[in-house]
N, C-alpha and C positions, 0 to 999 in steps of 0.2 A: 509295794514296798511296805515292809513292816519294820518299825523301829521300836524295839523293846527298851523302854526308858524308865520303867517303874523301879523305884529303889527306896530302901528304908535304912536308917541307921539306928537300930534298936540296941545293939550291944557295942561295947567299947573294948576294954581289956578282957582277954579271954579268961583270965583267972578270976576276975571280979564280976563278970557278967553272969546273969542267971542262965540256966538251961533254956528257959522260955525266951529270953532276949536273943540268945544265939539262934534258937529255932526260928524266931521271927525273921531275923536277917536271912537265914537260908531259905525260908518259905517264900519270901518276896524276891530276893536278889538272885537266887539260883533256880529254885523249883518254879517260881513264877514265870521266869524267862522261858522255861521249857513248856509250861502249860499254855502260855499264850501262843507260842510257836506251833504247838500241836493243834490248838484250836483254829488257827488261821492258815495252817498248811494247805488245806484244799484251795483256798483263794490264791496262795502263792503259786501252787502248781498250775492253776488255770492261767495266771499271769505269765508264767514261764512258758507255757505251751503257746501262748500268743505273742511271745517276744522275750521280754526280760522280767526277772523278779529278783528282789533283793531283801535280805534280812540283815538288820544291824542290831547288835546287842550292845547297849551302852553299859560298859563295865566301869573300871576305874584304873588309874595307874597303879593303885595298890593291889590290883590283881596280879601284878608282876612280882612284887615284893611286899611283904606285910609291913604295915605301920602298927607297932604294938599298941599304941593308944586307940587304934581302931581295929584291933585284932580280929574280932568276930566279923565285922563288916568286910575286912580284907579277905578273910577265909571264904566268906560267901561269894564275894566277887571273883575270887580265884576259881571257885567251883563253877561259876557261870562262864568264866573264860574256858575252862575245860569242856563244858557243854558246848560252847560255841565252836571249839575245835572239832568236836565230834560231829556237830551238825554240818560243818564244811564238807567232811567226807561223805556223809549220808546224802546231802542235798546237791552235791556237785552233779551227780548223774541226772538230777531232775532240772538242771540248768537254773538253779537258784543260788545266787551269789550270797555268801555269808561274810559279814563284816564284823570285826570286833572294834569297839570304840573305847579308848583309854583316856578319858579326860582327867585332868588334875582338878583342883578345887574350882567349883562353879558357884557363882553367886545365887544360891537358892535358899529356901527356908531351912534345908538340911544343914547348911554350913553358915547360917547367919551369925551364930555366936563364935565362930572361929576367926581369930585375928590373923589373917594372912591374905596375900594377894589372890584374887579370884577373877575368873573370866566370866563374862556375861553369858547367860543362857542362849541369847541370840547368836553370839559369835560361835559358840560351840555347835549349835544347830546348823548354822551355815557351813561350818567346816565338815560336819558329818555328811551333809548333802553333797558338798564338793567331793569328798572322798569316795562316796558311793558312785557318783557320776564318773569319776576317774578310774574306778575299779580297784581302789586301794583296799586290801583285806584288813590291815591293821591301821586304824585311824587314830592319830594323836592330835586332837583338835585345838590345842592351846599351847602357849609357850612353856608352861610348867610341865605338861606331859611330854612334850618333845625333849625338854632338857633331861627329864628323868629317864626317858627311853634311851637317850644317847648314853647316859651313865650305865644303864642296864646292859646295853650292847657292849660297852667297853669292859664292864666288870659288874656282873649281877650282884656279887657280894657287897660291892661298894654302895649300890642302891639300897640294899638291905640295911647296911650300917647307917646310911644317910637317913632313911625313914625311921630307923630305930633310935636315932639320936646318939649313936655310938661313934 
């Protein structure tokens, strides 16, 4: 099992962030996911040949609809979601399950200065493992992400408005 969990929040608003800040978000949050997957693909293929293998990419609920205050980060995580979808198609024939994880705010160093309800990293990690074991492709590991996903299912433009403060 490979869980791609690396992430960085280097850019915020897409109009005020520098090209370098945006590039850092994409380098880690999108291209980093692909690089680690490629590097560990032989091990996943061996595991799949002997039974089961799983790849889980920890994205963000803002992969589904951008939060303008985190526009660069949202865009990079949306790109990682698209990569995850591409990997599903490519790795299904190799018997490697591919999971997308869409957490809401997690209580980590990245979000320490944000004043909002956050889920513990331990609770999110357990929900990811539970989802993988149950074979859930898209995992919403906390109450905030499940609420936002429910809004997205009903009306994706409503989630966009909600995250955009409109």
